[in-house]
C-alpha positions as CSV (number, residue, x, y, z in Angstrom):
1,Q,5.6,21.4,-8.0
2,V,4.9,17.8,-9.0
3,I,2.0,16.9,-11.2
4,S,1.2,13.2,-11.4
5,D,-1.1,10.6,-12.7
6,F,-2.2,8.0,-10.1
7,D,-3.1,4.6,-11.5
8,M,0.0,2.7,-12.8
9,T,2.1,5.8,-12.2
10,L,2.1,6.3,-8.4
11,S,0.5,2.9,-8.0
12,R,2.2,-0.3,-9.2
13,F,1.4,-1.9,-12.6
14,G,2.4,-5.4,-11.6
15,C,2.5,-7.2,-8.3
16,N,3.8,-10.8,-7.9
17,G,3.5,-11.5,-11.6
18,R,-0.1,-10.3,-11.8
19,R,-1.5,-7.0,-12.9
20,C,-2.1,-4.6,-10.0
21,P,-5.6,-3.1,-9.9
22,T,-6.4,0.5,-10.9
23,S,-8.7,2.5,-8.7
24,H,-11.6,1.5,-11.1
25,N,-10.6,-2.2,-11.0
26,I,-10.6,-2.2,-7.2
27,L,-14.2,-1.2,-7.3
28,D,-15.1,-3.3,-10.3
29,N,-13.8,-6.5,-8.6
30,S,-14.9,-5.8,-5.1
31,R,-17.6,-7.8,-3.2
32,V,-20.0,-4.9,-3.4
33,I,-20.5,-5.5,-7.1
34,S,-22.9,-8.2,-8.3
35,E,-21.7,-10.9,-10.5
36,D,-23.7,-9.6,-13.4
37,G,-22.3,-6.1,-12.8
38,K,-18.8,-7.5,-12.8
39,K,-19.3,-9.3,-16.0
40,K,-20.7,-6.2,-17.7
41,L,-17.7,-4.1,-16.5
42,R,-15.3,-6.7,-17.7
43,D,-16.9,-6.7,-21.1
44,L,-16.5,-2.9,-21.3
45,L,-12.8,-3.3,-20.3
46,H,-12.1,-5.9,-22.9
47,Y,-13.7,-3.8,-25.6
48,Y,-12.4,-0.4,-24.7
49,Y,-8.9,-0.9,-23.2
50,P,-7.3,-2.1,-26.5
51,I,-8.6,1.1,-28.0
52,E,-7.2,3.2,-25.2
53,I,-3.7,2.0,-25.7
54,D,-3.7,1.4,-29.5
55,P,-0.8,3.5,-30.8
56,N,-2.3,3.6,-34.3
57,R,-5.5,5.5,-33.4
58,T,-5.5,9.3,-33.0
59,L,-6.6,11.0,-29.9
60,E,-9.5,12.5,-31.8
61,E,-10.7,8.9,-32.5
62,K,-10.2,7.8,-28.9
63,R,-11.8,10.7,-27.0
64,P,-15.4,10.0,-27.8
65,L,-14.9,6.3,-27.2
66,M,-13.3,6.9,-23.8
67,V,-16.2,9.2,-22.8
68,E,-18.5,6.3,-23.8
69,W,-16.5,3.8,-21.7
70,W,-16.3,5.9,-18.6
71,T,-20.0,6.9,-18.8
72,R,-21.2,3.4,-19.2
73,A,-18.9,2.1,-16.4
74,H,-20.1,4.9,-14.1
75,E,-23.7,4.2,-14.9
76,L,-23.2,0.5,-14.1
77,L,-21.4,1.3,-10.8
78,S,-24.2,3.7,-9.8
79,Q,-26.8,0.9,-10.1
80,Q,-24.9,-1.2,-7.5
81,K,-26.0,0.6,-4.3
82,I,-22.4,1.1,-3.2
83,Q,-22.2,2.6,0.3
84,R,-19.8,5.3,1.3
85,G,-18.9,3.3,4.4
86,D,-17.7,0.3,2.3
87,I,-14.9,2.2,0.6
88,A,-12.2,1.8,3.2
89,Q,-12.8,-1.9,3.5
90,I,-12.9,-2.4,-0.3
91,V,-9.4,-0.8,-0.5
92,R,-8.2,-2.8,2.4
93,E,-9.3,-6.1,0.7
94,S,-7.7,-5.2,-2.6
95,D,-4.2,-5.8,-4.0
96,A,-3.6,-2.1,-4.5
97,M,0.0,-1.1,-4.0
98,L,1.8,2.1,-4.4
99,R,5.2,1.9,-6.2
100,D,8.3,1.2,-4.1
101,G,9.7,4.4,-2.8
102,F,6.3,6.1,-2.4
103,N,7.1,6.9,1.2
104,E,10.2,8.8,0.3
105,L,8.4,10.7,-2.5
106,F,5.5,11.8,-0.4
107,D,7.6,12.5,2.7
108,Q,10.2,14.6,0.8
109,L,7.6,16.6,-1.1
110,H,5.8,17.3,2.2
111,K,8.9,18.1,4.1
112,H,10.0,20.6,1.5
113,N,6.5,22.1,1.1
114,I,6.3,21.1,-2.6
115,P,2.7,20.7,-3.9
116,L,1.8,17.3,-5.3
117,F,-1.1,17.6,-7.7
118,I,-2.7,14.2,-8.6
119,F,-4.7,14.3,-11.8
120,S,-6.5,11.1,-12.2
121,A,-9.1,9.5,-14.6
122,G,-9.7,6.9,-11.9
123,V,-12.1,7.0,-8.9
124,G,-11.1,9.8,-6.5
125,D,-12.7,8.3,-3.4
126,I,-10.8,5.0,-3.9
127,L,-7.4,6.6,-4.7
128,E,-7.6,9.0,-1.8
129,E,-8.3,6.0,0.5
130,I,-5.3,4.2,-0.9
131,I,-3.1,7.2,-0.1
132,R,-4.8,7.6,3.4
133,Q,-4.2,3.9,4.2
134,A,-0.5,4.3,3.2
135,N,-0.4,7.2,5.7
136,V,0.9,9.7,3.2
137,F,-2.2,11.9,2.6
138,Y,-0.4,15.1,3.6
139,S,-1.6,18.7,3.4
140,N,0.4,19.4,0.2
141,V,-1.5,16.7,-1.8
142,N,-4.4,17.8,-4.0
143,V,-6.4,15.4,-6.1
144,V,-8.6,16.0,-9.1
145,S,-10.5,12.9,-10.2
146,N,-13.9,11.3,-10.7
147,Y,-15.7,11.5,-7.4
148,M,-18.8,9.6,-6.3
149,D,-22.0,11.4,-5.4
150,F,-23.8,9.8,-2.4
151,D,-27.4,10.4,-1.3
152,D,-28.4,11.1,2.3
153,K,-28.2,7.5,3.2
154,G,-24.6,7.3,1.9
155,I,-25.5,5.3,-1.2
156,L,-23.8,6.0,-4.5
157,T,-26.3,7.5,-6.9
158,R,-24.0,8.9,-9.6
159,F,-20.5,10.4,-10.3
160,K,-19.9,14.1,-10.1
161,A,-19.1,16.1,-13.2
162,P,-16.8,16.8,-15.0
163,L,-16.0,13.3,-16.2
164,I,-12.2,12.8,-16.4
165,H,-10.9,10.1,-18.8
166,T,-7.4,9.3,-20.1
167,Y,-7.5,11.8,-22.9
168,N,-9.0,15.0,-21.4
169,K,-6.6,15.5,-18.5
170,N,-6.1,19.2,-19.3
171,N,-7.6,22.6,-18.6
172,S,-11.0,21.7,-19.9
173,V,-11.8,19.8,-16.7
174,L,-10.0,22.0,-14.2
175,Q,-12.7,24.5,-13.2
176,G,-11.2,27.9,-13.1
177,T,-7.8,26.3,-12.5
178,E,-7.5,28.4,-9.3
179,Y,-5.2,25.7,-7.9
180,F,-2.6,26.4,-10.5
181,Q,-3.0,30.2,-10.2
182,Q,-2.1,30.0,-6.5
183,L,1.1,28.2,-7.6
184,S,2.0,30.6,-10.3
185,A,5.4,31.3,-8.6
186,R,6.2,27.6,-9.0
187,T,7.6,27.6,-12.5
188,S,9.4,24.3,-12.5
189,I,7.4,21.1,-12.8
190,I,8.1,17.4,-12.7
191,L,5.3,15.6,-14.5
192,L,4.7,11.9,-14.0
193,G,2.5,9.8,-16.2
194,D,2.0,6.4,-17.9
195,S,-0.1,7.4,-20.9
196,M,0.1,9.8,-23.8
197,G,-2.9,11.5,-22.3
198,D,-0.9,12.4,-19.2
199,L,1.3,14.8,-21.2
200,T,-1.3,17.6,-21.1
201,M,-1.7,17.6,-17.3
202,A,0.3,20.7,-16.9
203,D,-1.4,22.7,-19.6
204,G,-3.2,24.9,-17.0
205,V,-0.1,26.0,-15.3
206,P,0.8,29.7,-15.9
207,N,4.5,30.7,-16.6
208,V,6.1,27.3,-16.8
209,E,9.9,27.7,-17.2
210,N,11.1,24.1,-16.7
211,I,9.2,20.9,-17.1
212,L,10.6,17.4,-16.8
213,K,8.3,14.7,-18.1
214,I,8.9,11.2,-16.8
215,G,6.9,8.4,-18.3
216,F,6.3,4.9,-17.1
217,L,5.9,2.6,-20.0
218,N,4.1,-0.4,-18.5
219,D,2.2,-2.3,-21.1
220,K,2.7,-3.0,-24.9
221,V,6.3,-1.8,-24.4
222,E,7.8,-2.6,-27.8
223,E,4.9,-1.2,-29.8
224,R,4.7,2.1,-27.8
225,R,8.4,2.7,-27.0
226,E,9.0,5.1,-30.0
227,K,5.9,7.2,-29.2
228,Y,6.9,7.5,-25.5
229,L,10.5,8.4,-26.3
230,G,9.3,11.1,-28.6
231,A,7.0,12.6,-26.0
232,Y,8.6,12.1,-22.5
233,D,12.1,13.3,-21.4
234,I,12.7,10.1,-19.5
235,V,11.0,6.8,-20.2
236,L,11.0,4.0,-17.5
237,E,10.3,0.5,-18.7
238,S,9.2,-2.2,-16.4
239,D,10.2,-0.2,-13.4
240,E,7.9,-0.7,-10.4
241,T,9.8,1.9,-8.3
242,L,9.9,5.6,-7.9
243,D,13.7,5.4,-7.5
244,V,14.5,7.6,-10.6
245,V,12.0,10.3,-9.5
246,N,13.3,10.2,-5.9
247,G,16.9,10.4,-7.1
248,I,16.1,13.5,-9.2
249,L,14.2,15.1,-6.3
250,R,17.1,14.4,-3.9
251,Y,19.5,16.1,-6.4
252,I,17.3,19.1,-6.8
253,L,16.5,19.6,-3.1
254,V,20.1,19.4,-2.1
255,E,21.1,22.2,-4.4
């Protein structure tokens, strides 16, 4: 089975010399957010993002600050009267891009009946729509993420619990982890991530025999290289493709 992060792992980090948006950015920068809302969300990003990727802070230090960031961002978004019907259009108008080679990855996994579990601290409604618009939302794809809660009129009122941020992607937020129990016969895992927080995504899997951890090092490459090399089996720098992952899958599936 494959367990993957979404933003900046399955989706691209850079497009045409610019930063690609994450599922949160897509929403934050869309036309449904007021100028005042955009400014407040930007301020949060500028304050908390450097903390999130700071190699010198411990996870213990980061966790409460990430909860604070996500909670404040979700509260701001919930004040914006976002409509469920706007989501598809917001995604269409955004610069969201999946990494080159995504078609082969999703197609191969689907064809060989290999479960793809996407574990994301982003916005589930947005990332599902990105996958849907790319025509690769197959039956073997499962997503755990932050989902919006809409009222009867289809207006966003809040985000559903549990809150998933960069550094709690582990058992604590997978209710009952029935998903992994069903897959207990699948003892080999390919894990894809782009943050140190992604390394715990497979913690809920029973009887793991083999796990290959592939990390995309997108940002602050020099400062973080050593940490990534110590934690991931393979580290890909400035690689906007899924070629390595696809190559490994091709090799495994032929055997």
